[in-house]
N, C-alpha and C positions, 0 to 999 in steps of 0.2 A: 573345589569351592565353585558353586555356581556363579556364573556371569550375570550381573544385574542388568536389566532391560529397562528401556526407556520407551514411552509411548507419547506421540504428539498428534495434535488434531489442528488442522489448517482450515479455517472456515472462510473459503474464498466466495467470490461472487456467484461464480457459475459451479464450483465444485466443492466439496468437502472431501479432504484427505486425511487418512490417518496413517502413520508411518511408526514402525517399531525399530529402534536402533539399539546396538549394544555400545559399550565404552569405548571400543576401538573405532567408532564412526560407521560401522557396517549397517546399511539398511537391510533389516531382516524381512520385512514385509510392508508393502504399500498397498492401500486400498482407495479407490476413488468413487464417489458417488455423486451424481448430477443433482443440483438443487432445483427445485420446481420454482418458476417465476411466472408472473402474469404481467403482460403488458396491454392494458385493454384501451389505451389511447396514448397518443404521443406524450412524452415526457412522464409517463406512468411506468414504474418498474416495482412491482409488488412481490414480496417474498413473505410467506407465513412462517411464523416461529415454530410450529408443529412440523411443517414439513422440513426445515432445516434440522430439527432435533431428530426426526426420523432418519434423515440422512446420516447424522452423526452416530445415532445406534447401529445403523446398518454396517458403517465403515469400521466402528469398534468391534461389532460382532464378527464380521469377515477377517478383520485382522487377528481377533482371538483364535477363531478356528484354523487360520493358516499357521499359528504359532504352536498349536497343539499344546503339549504340556508345558513348554516353555513359556506359555503365557502366565504360569504361575510366579515367573521370575520379574515380571513387570514391577518395577520399584515405585513409578510415579508417572502421571500423566500431565502433560502440558498443553497450552493453547497459543495459537497464532491466527493471523487472518486479517480481515479487513479492519482499518482504522478509522474510517469515517462513515458515520451513520447514526442511527437514532431507533431506539425501541421503547415502548411504554409497556409496562407489565402491571397487571392487577394482582388482587389477593390470590395466593396459590400459585403464582408464576404465570398466571394467565396472560397470553400474548393479546394486547388491546390494539396496538398500532400496526403489527407486523413489523419486520426488519425493513426499514427505509434507508437505502445507501445512497450515494451521490448520483447514480445513474436515474434515480427518480428525481426529476429536476422541479417538481412543484413547489418546492421550498425556495427557490432562487429569488423571487420577488422580496421574500423576508429577509434573506441574506443581504440582499442588496440595501433593503431599508436600515438593517442593523449596521451595515458597513458605513453608511452614511452618518449615523449617529455615533457610532462606538469604534470606528476603525483603530484609532490610536490605542484605546484601551484593549483591543483584541491583540493587537501586535505587541505592545509594550507589557501586557500581563501575561496573556496566554500565548504569545509567540506566534500567532497565525494571521495570515491575511485571508483565510478562507474558513470562517466559523461555519460548521455544518449542523452538529447537534443542536445548538442554540436557536439556529435559524428553523430546523425541522420542528422544534418545540413549539415556536410561534406559529408556524404553518398549520400543524395538527390542531393546537388548541383553537384556531380561528375557523379552520375547515370542518373540524368534527368536535364540536364542543361538548356534546352529551357523551361520546366515547371518551373524551380527554378526562371527563370526571371520574372514571374508573381507573385511571392509572394512579399506581402507588409508588413506582419506582422508574426512572428513566435510566436505560442501561445501554451499553454497547453489546454487540452480538457474543461475544466472549464470555461476558458477564451473565447473560441469559442461559447460555449452554452450561456453564459452570453450575449455575443454580438448579438447573434441571437434573444434572447428574450428581451434584452432591447432597449432603445431608445438612443443607443450610437452609435457615429461614431467610424470607424476602428482606428482612432488616439487616441481614448480613451479607447482601449482595455487594459485589466488588466491581472495581475497574482498576487494571494496572496502569502505572505512571506513564508508560509509552503512549497511551491513548488520550491522553489529557488535552493536548494541543488543539486538536480539531473539534473538541467539543466547544471551543470558544468560552468556556465556563471557568477555567482554572487559572490559577497562578502557577505557571510552569516552574519558575525557580523556586517556589516553596513546595511544589507538588501538593497544592491543597485547592479547594475550591475557592474562587475568588468571590468574596462578599460584595466587592464593589460591582463586578459585571452581573453576578446573579441577582443582585437587588435592583439593578438597572432594567433587567429584563424580566423582573417579577418571577423567578424560578425559586421556589422554596427549597432550602438546603436539605430537609429531610426527604425529598423526593430524589436525591442524588446518591449513588453508591458510595461506598467507603473506598478510599484510595489504598492501594497496596503496591509493594515491590513485585517485579516480574518474577522472582524466584520465591515469592512466599507461598507456602502451603495454605490454601484459602478453605478447603474442604476435603472431605473424603467420599470415595464412591459410595453411594448409597446401596442398600440391599436390592432395592427394586432396579436401580440401573446395572447392578451388577448381574441380576436375573436376566435382564434383557440382552446383555452383551456377552455373557459368558465369563467376564471378568471376575476376580475375587473380590468380595466387598471390602471397603476400607482403604483402598489404595489412595495415596495422597494426591490431591489435584492442585497442580501447581499454576498460578495466575498466567504466566507466560507474557508474551509481548506482541504487540501488532507485528504484521508480516514485514514491515520496512525494517523494524528494529530487530526482530528474530533473524532476519536475513543478515544484518550487521553482525550479529552474534555468531551465527554459523560461519560466515566469510571472514571472521576475524577482523572485522572492521571496529577496532576497539582500543585504539590509540589515538591521541590527538593528532590531526593531520590526515589520518587514514581516510580515504574516500572509496566509496562504492556506488557503482552505476547498476541499477536494476532494470534490465531490458524485459519489460513484462507488460501486462494489460495497462497497469498504470506506471509508465516509466518514471524513474525517480533517480536522483542523486543524493547521497547522504555523506557529509564531511563532518567527523567528530571533531568537536571543539571544546575548549577549556572553559569557556563562560558564555554569558548570554548577551549577544550583541545583534539586535534585530536590525534589519535593513529598513530603516526608517525613510531614507530617501527614495529608493527604487521599489521596495517590497518585493523583491524576487526571490526570497526563500522565507521559510517557517523555521522554528526552532523546536525540535522534538526532544522529550526525554528519552534516554537510553535506559537499557535493562539495569545498569547499575544505578545506585541511589544519587549519583553525582554526574552521571553522563549525560552529555547534550549532543545534538546533531543539528547543524545547518542542513536544511533539507528542502528539496524542490521536486515536485512531481507534475507530471503531465496527464491531466485527466484522459483516460481512454486511448492513450497513443497507441499501444498494442492491440487494442479493441479495434481502432481505425485502421490499422494495417491488415487485420484479419478481414474487416468488412471489405476493404478494397480487394484483396486476393479472391475472396469468395464471390464478390459480385463481378468483377471484371477480368479476372486472370485464370482462375482454377477451371480445369478441363473436367468434363463429367466423369472422366474415368480415373482421376487421381485423387489421392487423399490430400487433405490440408497440408500436411507436412511435406509431401511431395511437391504441391503448388509453391509452398514457400521456398523450398530448396531451389526450385528451377527460377523463381523471381530473383532470389537473392544472388543466384549465380551470374544472372544478367547485368547486376548493377555496375560491375566493374568496366563493362563496355562504354559506359556513359561518363563524360566528364563532369567535374564538379560545376554544380549550377544547373544540371539536367538540361542544357541546351536552352537556357533562358526561362524555363518553367519554373515558377515559385507556388508553393503550397502554404496555406494556413491550415495545419492538420488537426487543430483542436476542435473536433466536431461538436464537442459539448462546452466550448468556452475554455477559458484559461483561469487559473486561480492565483497566480502570482505574477504580477498583480491580478487582483480579482477583476474578471470581466466575462461574465456569462453570455455576452452577446457576440464576442468575437469567435467565428466559427466558420469552417468549411469553405475555403476559398481556394481556386487554382487560377492562376494569372500567368499570362504570356505563352500559353499553348499555341501551337499551330498544327497543320496538316502533317508535320515531319515528326511529332511526337508519338511514341508508342507507349503501351500500357506500363513498361518498365520505367520510362521517363516519369510517368505520374508517381509511380511508387517511390522511386529515388527521391523525387521532390517531397514527398511525405516524410521519409526518413530524414532527409536534410533540414526540413522545418522543425522537427523534434530535436535534432542536433543543435540548431541554431538557439532554440528556447534553452535547452539544456546548458549550453556553452554560456550564453547570457547570464544564467544564474550562478554558474561557477565563477564567472567573473566578479559578480557581486560578493560572493563568498570570499574570493581572494581580496577584494577591497577592504572588506570589513575584518578579515582574519588574515593579514599579510603574512603571518609566520607560516602559514600553510601554503603559500602560493606555489612553491617549486615542489610539485609532486613527483616521486619516483615513478608512480604508476597509479592508475585507477582500476580497481578490480571489477569485474563484470560477473553478475549473476542473472538467472532468469531465462525463460525459454528463448529469448532473443540472443543469448550468448552462443548459441549455435548457428547463428547466422553471420558468417565471416564478412560478407560484402557489406552489410549494415554495420557492424562493429568497426570496420575501417573507416567508414564514413565519420562516424562518432570520433575516433581517434584523430582524423585529419581535422575535423572542425574544432574538437577542444585543444589541439596541439599538445596532448599528452599521451603516453603509451596507455594502452588498455590491456588487461590481462585477464583472461577466463581462468577458472580454477576447477578443480577435481570434484565439484559438488553439483549434483543435479537439482538439489533442493535444498538451499541454504537455510531457507526459513524454517522448514520442517525440522532439519538438524538443529538449528539454532534453539528452537522451542525445546528439543531434547536435552539440549546442554542446560538450559534454564531448569528443567526438570531435575536433570541431576544435581545441579546447585541447590535446588530446594530441599532435597532429602539427604545432602552431605556427601554426595558421592565425588563431588568436584568442588575444590577450595577456590582456585584463580580461574575464572572463566576465560580471560584472555590467553593464559598460558595453554590452558587446555584446548582451545578452539585452534591456536597455532600449530599444534601437534597434528592436526588432521588435515592441513590445507597444503595443497601443493599447485604451482602453476601448471596450467594446461597448454595455453597459447598466447603469445604476446603479439599485440598489434601496434606497430611503431608508426606514429603520424610522418607522412611526407612533408617536408618543409615547404615545397612549392604548393602543394595543395592547400596546405594550412594558410598560407598567404592569400591565396585566392578565396578561400572561405572566410576570412577576416572581413573583406570587403563585402561578400555576399551576406553575412550574418549582420553587419550594419544596414545593408539594404533591407534584409528581412524585418528588422526592428523598426525600420522607418515606415514599411509598408504596413505592418500590423497597427501602428499608430494611427496611420491615415485610414485604414479599413474599419477601424473599430466603430466609428460613427456611422458608417455606412451599413455595417452588419446590424447595428442597434436600429437604424431606421427601417432596415428590410423586415426585421423580427417583429417590430412593434407597430408598424404602420402598414404592413402587407406589401 
């Protein structure tokens, strides 16, 4: 009997990836294609829908060619990728706005204005401290009023790609439940568009896509898309989930209290919880829908944390004759020679601001450096700053969900999972063991599991995911370093509170 195969597409900020898996979890092919972007001015980051779609077609075609005759065994295609952004399309799936992600910061004044008026509704209804879709809608409508008149549907990127690949009309456009929180427009508990918020922001309901489950078959591969990719027409297209949630599926983070740290471009921690308890006091985490219809996650992410680390290594440490991976390895290996606290050097590593609580002005500070500090001190200070922020958010999750306070371990995924020096710092700051696992791409595998669930090849997602996970390395916190870091974390939080108005003055008054 032929082995059924699963295909997943990851719509990243800089890359599109396509993977093909069998039901044993073996990755049979992975193809990557860079996505074109334009940065014509500070704060502007523009990606065209046609360019992204072309990258998707290229990846699908290359993966199909690598699979040869076995491509006929592909049972379903699912999707994952970016969870925060905005795209407006016109008749015939025409890209009107381009894909606008969080890196394009022209929306921030609108987000700040919306937060001043509607912060409680965003948190208590949509579960977010960082409404992005809603703010980008207001920005685009004000900045480009004539172009905005051509928009018929407002979508997330995966909804646009599914529409272009599938045999569906624009009226059938979809968004999966995992992507609702950062729209700022949905009732997360009900998995429905919020009439209260949409009404307050003057967003017509008919312009929003229909909400589906992550494992729903929402379309089938069209004949034209099949011709362009070499795949057979009619393959079921499964909605999938955003990368944070697909990563939770792939890593088996699927039971209450399970916690996952993603060390990636946008570092994040996700704790699966049993009910909706927003952090009304400190606003240090959001609440996301999971892939299952009743699944919820308390979630905190650090905008551009991994991007900041890459920027630093490229600009200040990487040698002309070495790869980025080699530079990372050399830097990571040097971290253990520096004591906690980086010999008095403190960093505010959020170069693009922070979102939980929302503060678009707090960014980019090194404090306390002297002639004795070397490049690795600055890098360690960046890592420690992210660890302090992450740990502060976990403290709030523990305060609101005390039943999950005593964790056996936190699993780690993402490219940063291969940086043992950095992971040990996170373990010491958190005071909790961290454990890497045998998956190099949990989100792509998680999307494949959702594809299997969508076409009936998997019944229980959690049980199936568990079968394919094994620990790779465990990082145990050192009690003495954890005690030192507790004081340094408190110091970091005092500094961020004091520096926020200074950053705001510098940005707005020059």
